[in-house]
C-alpha positions as a printed NumPy array, in Angstrom:
array([[100.048,  50.326, 125.7  ],
       [ 99.87 ,  50.876, 122.158],
       [103.023,  51.586, 120.147],
       [103.23 ,  54.746, 118.016],
       [104.872,  54.117, 114.562],
       [107.19 ,  56.482, 112.841],
       [104.741,  57.96 , 110.383],
       [102.801,  59.434, 113.374],
       [105.861,  61.011, 114.547],
       [106.645,  62.504, 111.169],
       [103.112,  63.845, 110.886],
       [103.276,  65.457, 114.506],
       [106.664,  67.067, 113.45 ],
       [105.172,  68.386, 110.261],
       [102.179,  70.006, 112.095],
       [104.506,  71.542, 114.749],
       [106.599,  73.009, 112.111],
       [103.73 ,  74.393, 110.216],
       [101.983,  75.882, 113.357],
       [105.1  ,  77.503, 114.558],
       [105.892,  78.829, 111.062],
       [102.374,  80.24 , 110.876],
       [102.823,  81.8  , 114.323],
       [105.97 ,  83.505, 113.52 ],
       [104.466,  84.911, 110.24 ],
       [101.552,  86.279, 112.079],
       [103.547,  87.714, 114.968],
       [105.883,  89.469, 112.364],
       [102.907,  91.016, 110.47 ],
       [101.296,  92.207, 113.701],
       [104.444,  93.945, 114.814],
       [105.184,  95.911, 111.483],
       [103.162,  99.03 , 110.888],
       [101.045,  99.104, 107.667],
       [103.072,  99.955, 104.492],
       [101.614, 102.995, 102.609],
       [101.955, 102.672,  98.9  ],
       [103.668, 105.686,  97.39 ],
       [103.107, 106.964,  93.856],
       [105.678, 105.439,  91.486],
       [107.673, 108.634,  91.785],
       [106.69 , 110.861,  94.486],
       [108.58 , 113.757,  92.963],
       [106.202, 113.573,  89.908],
       [103.171, 113.355,  92.297],
       [104.335, 116.464,  94.088],
       [104.878, 118.209,  90.522],
       [101.311, 117.256,  89.727],
       [ 99.86 , 118.483,  93.121],
       [101.674, 121.817,  92.689],
       [100.717, 122.13 ,  89.075],
       [ 97.01 , 121.708,  89.986],
       [ 97.268, 124.598,  92.335],
       [ 97.999, 126.986,  89.464],
       [ 94.824, 128.651,  88.553],
       [ 95.707, 130.554,  85.289],
       [ 94.914, 128.164,  82.433],
       [ 97.27 , 130.158,  80.078],
       [100.2  , 129.38 ,  82.565],
       [ 99.117, 125.714,  82.873],
       [ 99.133, 125.355,  79.064],
       [102.413, 127.152,  78.71 ],
       [104.17 , 124.917,  81.354],
       [102.634, 121.694,  79.904],
       [103.8  , 122.733,  76.313],
       [107.271, 123.501,  77.528],
       [107.824, 120.044,  79.108],
       [106.014, 117.996,  76.524],
       [107.843, 119.91 ,  73.777],
       [111.154, 119.489,  75.399],
       [110.574, 115.735,  75.691],
       [109.533, 115.495,  71.989],
       [112.47 , 117.582,  70.804],
       [114.889, 115.43 ,  72.734],
       [113.52 , 112.14 ,  71.359],
       [114.416, 113.183,  67.848],
       [117.506, 115.505,  68.363],
       [120.762, 113.895,  67.346],
       [122.877, 116.997,  67.48 ],
       [123.54 , 117.166,  71.438],
       [126.619, 115.475,  72.366],
       [125.791, 115.754,  76.106],
       [123.002, 116.678,  78.446],
       [124.858, 119.88 ,  79.555],
       [124.048, 121.457,  76.113],
       [120.251, 121.31 ,  76.696],
       [120.254, 124.064,  79.62 ],
       [120.763, 126.882,  77.297],
       [118.189, 125.737,  74.921],
       [115.691, 125.18 ,  77.803],
       [116.344, 128.676,  79.32 ],
       [115.918, 130.218,  75.827],
       [112.642, 128.416,  75.379],
       [111.473, 129.32 ,  78.853],
       [112.228, 133.004,  78.198],
       [110.554, 133.083,  74.82 ],
       [107.505, 131.418,  76.156],
       [107.439, 133.957,  78.902],
       [107.338, 131.515,  81.682],
       [108.515, 133.253,  84.859],
       [109.711, 130.25 ,  87.202],
       [109.562, 132.611,  90.245],
       [105.718, 133.115,  89.727],
       [105.062, 129.587,  91.195],
       [108.025, 128.895,  93.588],
       [106.48 , 125.686,  95.153],
       [105.917, 124.321,  91.754],
       [109.448, 125.308,  90.584],
       [110.815, 123.76 ,  93.718],
       [108.929, 120.508,  93.01 ],
       [110.422, 120.339,  89.348],
       [113.905, 121.095,  90.666],
       [113.671, 118.315,  93.211],
       [112.542, 115.862,  90.412],
       [115.446, 116.856,  88.25 ],
       [117.943, 116.286,  90.883],
       [116.278, 113.011,  91.8  ],
       [116.639, 111.779,  88.351],
       [120.134, 113.019,  87.914],
       [119.525, 115.964,  85.558],
       [122.186, 118.067,  87.241],
       [124.948, 115.42 ,  86.415],
       [126.321, 115.806,  82.825],
       [125.899, 112.557,  80.851],
       [126.784, 111.888,  77.12 ],
       [124.071, 111.685,  74.503],
       [125.851, 109.475,  72.039],
       [123.344, 106.64 ,  71.627],
       [119.709, 106.626,  70.868],
       [119.114, 104.924,  74.265],
       [120.884, 107.682,  76.104],
       [118.918, 110.379,  74.131],
       [115.597, 108.499,  74.847],
       [116.37 , 108.214,  78.554],
       [117.069, 111.909,  78.679],
       [113.995, 112.712,  76.838],
       [111.937, 110.538,  79.303],
       [112.837, 113.046,  82.077],
       [110.802, 115.83 ,  80.19 ],
       [108.171, 113.393,  78.811],
       [107.429, 112.588,  82.481],
       [107.275, 116.277,  83.31 ],
       [104.797, 116.705,  80.447],
       [102.594, 113.916,  81.764],
       [102.717, 115.306,  85.331],
       [101.446, 118.582,  83.918],
       [ 98.818, 117.268,  81.528],
       [ 95.524, 118.683,  81.992],
       [ 92.236, 118.95 ,  80.062]])
């Protein structure tokens, strides 16, 4: 009978480990349901979906200008000490633009859900440029979500 040397045992052990590892990986993969990739921010995707349902182009333009303008304003505004000071400005701008938030309740709800998700409802200081830019990004994102040709 022929003797088996140590390298043969080592090679056999490596093959067994590799096969069992591959089998476990395949088994794990087959047991899990497929992962559906969501939009980077599903709240923004919902806003875009609801925005696209608005048929009145004047309203669409008005909404886009409101959000994009707010984002641009906040990027350069250095007079606000905290996020809480922006609400009265936003309400005044909405009123002057003539946008009735109740006219599109599903769109308004989608925007409200996004604002809660990003923490808009929690007052934060706006002392540094980074804090102001982060706050402006909320409205820049809304401007992008409501962008149209």
